[in-house]
MIRO-976947 format. One line per field, with one value per atom (N, C-alpha, C, O): residue number from 1; x, y, z; residue in one letter; atom name. Coordinates in steps of 0.2 Angstrom, whole numbers, plus 5000, padded with zeros to 4 digits. Layout:
N
num	[NUM,...]
x	[X,...]
y	[Y,...]
z	[Z,...]
residu	[a,...]
atome	[CA,...]
REM end
This chain:
74
num	[1,1,1,1,2,2,2,2,3,3,3,3,4,4,4,4,5,5,5,5,6,6,6,6,7,7,7,7,8,8,8,8,9,9,9,9,10,10,10,10,11,11,11,11,12,12,12,12,13,13,13,13,14,14,14,14,15,15,15,15,16,16,16,16,17,17,17,17,18,18,18,18,19,19,19,19,20,20,20,20,21,21,21,21,22,22,22,22,23,23,23,23,24,24,24,24,25,25,25,25,26,26,26,26,27,27,27,27,28,28,28,28,29,29,29,29,30,30,30,30,31,31,31,31,32,32,32,32,33,33,33,33,34,34,34,34,35,35,35,35,36,36,36,36,37,37,37,37,38,38,38,38,39,39,39,39,40,40,40,40,41,41,41,41,42,42,42,42,43,43,43,43,44,44,44,44,45,45,45,45,46,46,46,46,47,47,47,47,48,48,48,48,49,49,49,49,50,50,50,50,51,51,51,51,52,52,52,52,53,53,53,53,54,54,54,54,55,55,55,55,56,56,56,56,57,57,57,57,58,58,58,58,59,59,59,59,60,60,60,60,61,61,61,61,62,62,62,62,63,63,63,63,64,64,64,64,65,65,65,65,66,66,66,66,67,67,67,67,68,68,68,68,69,69,69,69,70,70,70,70,71,71,71,71,72,72,72,72,73,73,73,73,74,74,74,74]
x	[4269,4266,4261,4256,4262,4257,4254,4257,4248,4244,4243,4241,4244,4242,4237,4237,4231,4225,4224,4223,4225,4224,4216,4214,4212,4205,4202,4197,4206,4203,4208,4214,4206,4211,4207,4201,4212,4209,4211,4215,4207,4208,4215,4217,4218,4225,4230,4236,4228,4232,4238,4237,4244,4250,4251,4254,4248,4248,4255,4257,4259,4266,4270,4274,4269,4272,4270,4275,4264,4262,4265,4267,4265,4268,4276,4278,4279,4286,4287,4292,4283,4283,4283,4287,4279,4278,4284,4287,4287,4293,4299,4303,4300,4306,4306,4311,4300,4299,4298,4301,4294,4291,4294,4294,4298,4301,4296,4297,4290,4285,4287,4289,4285,4287,4283,4278,4285,4282,4275,4270,4274,4268,4263,4257,4265,4260,4259,4253,4264,4263,4258,4253,4258,4254,4247,4242,4246,4240,4236,4230,4240,4238,4235,4229,4238,4236,4230,4225,4230,4224,4218,4212,4219,4213,4211,4205,4215,4213,4209,4204,4211,4207,4200,4195,4199,4193,4189,4184,4191,4188,4188,4184,4193,4195,4200,4204,4199,4203,4210,4209,4215,4222,4225,4225,4226,4229,4237,4238,4241,4248,4251,4250,4254,4256,4264,4268,4266,4273,4276,4273,4282,4285,4287,4286,4290,4293,4288,4286,4286,4281,4283,4279,4290,4292,4292,4290,4294,4293,4286,4284,4281,4274,4272,4268,4274,4272,4275,4272,4281,4284,4280,4279,4279,4275,4268,4266,4265,4258,4259,4255,4264,4264,4265,4262,4270,4271,4265,4264,4262,4256,4251,4247,4250,4245,4247,4242,4253,4255,4254,4253,4254,4253,4245,4244,4241,4234,4230,4225,4233,4230,4226,4229,4220,4217,4219,4217,4222,4225,4225,4225,4225,4226,4231,4232,4233,4238,4234,4231,4235,4232,4237,4241,4238,4243,4240,4243]
y	[5041,5041,5047,5047,5051,5056,5055,5052,5057,5057,5064,5068,5064,5070,5068,5063,5071,5070,5075,5081,5073,5078,5077,5072,5082,5082,5085,5083,5090,5093,5097,5097,5101,5105,5112,5112,5117,5123,5124,5121,5129,5131,5133,5137,5131,5132,5128,5129,5122,5117,5115,5114,5115,5114,5106,5104,5102,5095,5092,5088,5095,5092,5094,5090,5100,5101,5097,5095,5095,5090,5083,5080,5081,5075,5075,5070,5080,5081,5081,5079,5085,5086,5079,5078,5075,5068,5064,5060,5065,5061,5063,5059,5070,5073,5073,5071,5074,5075,5068,5066,5064,5058,5051,5046,5052,5046,5041,5035,5044,5040,5039,5044,5034,5032,5037,5040,5038,5042,5040,5043,5033,5030,5031,5033,5030,5031,5039,5040,5043,5050,5053,5056,5051,5053,5050,5053,5044,5041,5045,5046,5047,5051,5057,5059,5061,5067,5066,5070,5061,5059,5058,5060,5054,5052,5059,5060,5063,5069,5074,5077,5074,5077,5074,5078,5068,5065,5065,5062,5070,5071,5066,5065,5062,5056,5059,5063,5057,5059,5054,5048,5057,5054,5054,5059,5048,5048,5046,5040,5050,5049,5048,5052,5042,5041,5042,5040,5047,5049,5048,5050,5045,5044,5050,5050,5055,5061,5066,5069,5069,5074,5081,5084,5082,5088,5088,5093,5082,5081,5082,5085,5079,5080,5087,5089,5091,5098,5102,5106,5100,5103,5102,5106,5095,5093,5097,5099,5097,5100,5107,5110,5111,5118,5119,5123,5115,5116,5114,5117,5108,5106,5112,5113,5115,5120,5126,5129,5128,5133,5132,5136,5125,5124,5122,5120,5123,5122,5116,5115,5113,5107,5109,5112,5107,5107,5101,5096,5102,5096,5098,5104,5093,5093,5088,5083,5089,5085,5082,5085,5075,5072,5068,5064,5069,5065,5059,5055]
z	[4731,4724,4723,4728,4718,4717,4710,4706,4710,4704,4701,4704,4694,4691,4686,4682,4687,4683,4677,4679,4671,4665,4664,4662,4665,4665,4659,4657,4655,4650,4646,4648,4641,4638,4636,4635,4635,4633,4626,4623,4623,4616,4615,4619,4610,4609,4612,4612,4614,4618,4613,4607,4616,4612,4612,4617,4608,4608,4607,4611,4603,4602,4609,4611,4611,4618,4623,4628,4624,4629,4628,4633,4622,4620,4622,4626,4620,4622,4630,4632,4633,4640,4644,4649,4642,4645,4644,4648,4638,4636,4640,4643,4640,4643,4651,4654,4654,4661,4665,4670,4661,4664,4661,4664,4656,4653,4650,4649,4648,4644,4637,4634,4634,4627,4623,4624,4617,4612,4610,4610,4609,4608,4613,4612,4620,4625,4626,4628,4625,4626,4621,4623,4615,4609,4611,4610,4613,4615,4620,4620,4625,4631,4628,4630,4624,4621,4617,4617,4613,4609,4613,4612,4618,4623,4627,4627,4628,4631,4627,4629,4620,4615,4614,4612,4616,4616,4622,4623,4626,4633,4638,4642,4637,4642,4648,4646,4654,4659,4659,4657,4660,4660,4667,4669,4670,4676,4676,4673,4678,4677,4685,4689,4686,4693,4693,4689,4697,4697,4704,4709,4704,4711,4715,4721,4711,4714,4714,4709,4720,4721,4718,4715,4718,4715,4708,4704,4705,4698,4695,4690,4699,4698,4698,4693,4703,4703,4697,4694,4695,4689,4683,4679,4682,4676,4676,4671,4682,4682,4680,4676,4683,4681,4673,4670,4670,4663,4659,4654,4661,4657,4657,4652,4663,4663,4659,4656,4658,4654,4647,4643,4645,4637,4636,4630,4641,4640,4642,4640,4647,4650,4656,4661,4657,4664,4668,4666,4673,4677,4684,4686,4688,4696,4698,4695,4704,4708,4714,4717,4714,4720,4724,4721,4730,4734,4737,4740]
residu	[m,m,m,m,v,v,v,v,k,k,k,k,v,v,v,v,i,i,i,i,l,l,l,l,e,e,e,e,g,g,g,g,w,w,w,w,q,q,q,q,e,e,e,e,g,g,g,g,l,l,l,l,e,e,e,e,k,k,k,k,v,v,v,v,s,s,s,s,l,l,l,l,t,t,t,t,k,k,k,k,l,l,l,l,q,q,q,q,i,i,i,i,d,d,d,d,k,k,k,k,l,l,l,l,g,g,g,g,i,i,i,i,s,s,s,s,l,l,l,l,k,k,k,k,e,e,e,e,s,s,s,s,k,k,k,k,s,s,s,s,n,n,n,n,v,v,v,v,d,d,d,d,s,s,s,s,l,l,l,l,l,l,l,l,e,e,e,e,n,n,n,n,e,e,e,e,k,k,k,k,i,i,i,i,i,i,i,i,l,l,l,l,e,e,e,e,i,i,i,i,d,d,d,d,d,d,d,d,e,e,e,e,n,n,n,n,l,l,l,l,a,a,a,a,k,k,k,k,e,e,e,e,f,f,f,f,l,l,l,l,e,e,e,e,e,e,e,e,a,a,a,a,q,q,q,q,k,k,k,k,i,i,i,i,g,g,g,g,v,v,v,v,d,d,d,d,c,c,c,c,k,k,k,k,l,l,l,l,i,i,i,i,r,r,r,r]
atome	[N,CA,C,O,N,CA,C,O,N,CA,C,O,N,CA,C,O,N,CA,C,O,N,CA,C,O,N,CA,C,O,N,CA,C,O,N,CA,C,O,N,CA,C,O,N,CA,C,O,N,CA,C,O,N,CA,C,O,N,CA,C,O,N,CA,C,O,N,CA,C,O,N,CA,C,O,N,CA,C,O,N,CA,C,O,N,CA,C,O,N,CA,C,O,N,CA,C,O,N,CA,C,O,N,CA,C,O,N,CA,C,O,N,CA,C,O,N,CA,C,O,N,CA,C,O,N,CA,C,O,N,CA,C,O,N,CA,C,O,N,CA,C,O,N,CA,C,O,N,CA,C,O,N,CA,C,O,N,CA,C,O,N,CA,C,O,N,CA,C,O,N,CA,C,O,N,CA,C,O,N,CA,C,O,N,CA,C,O,N,CA,C,O,N,CA,C,O,N,CA,C,O,N,CA,C,O,N,CA,C,O,N,CA,C,O,N,CA,C,O,N,CA,C,O,N,CA,C,O,N,CA,C,O,N,CA,C,O,N,CA,C,O,N,CA,C,O,N,CA,C,O,N,CA,C,O,N,CA,C,O,N,CA,C,O,N,CA,C,O,N,CA,C,O,N,CA,C,O,N,CA,C,O,N,CA,C,O,N,CA,C,O,N,CA,C,O,N,CA,C,O,N,CA,C,O,N,CA,C,O,N,CA,C,O,N,CA,C,O,N,CA,C,O,N,CA,C,O,N,CA,C,O]
REM end
């Protein structure tokens, strides 16, 4: 199990893209995905536990591209 920690966001964060990324890559529900984005915007850390390390790396790279400050912890 790998953890991706969403720590913050950069100006211009693509909120809809982040919601969609969680749904498409991780299979998280729309409600939970939107809640994660809202929490991140309130400067709360979000911890996502992902079973597949390669999937976690893909998610991390794409999240960084759309303006999320995040890291991966094994």
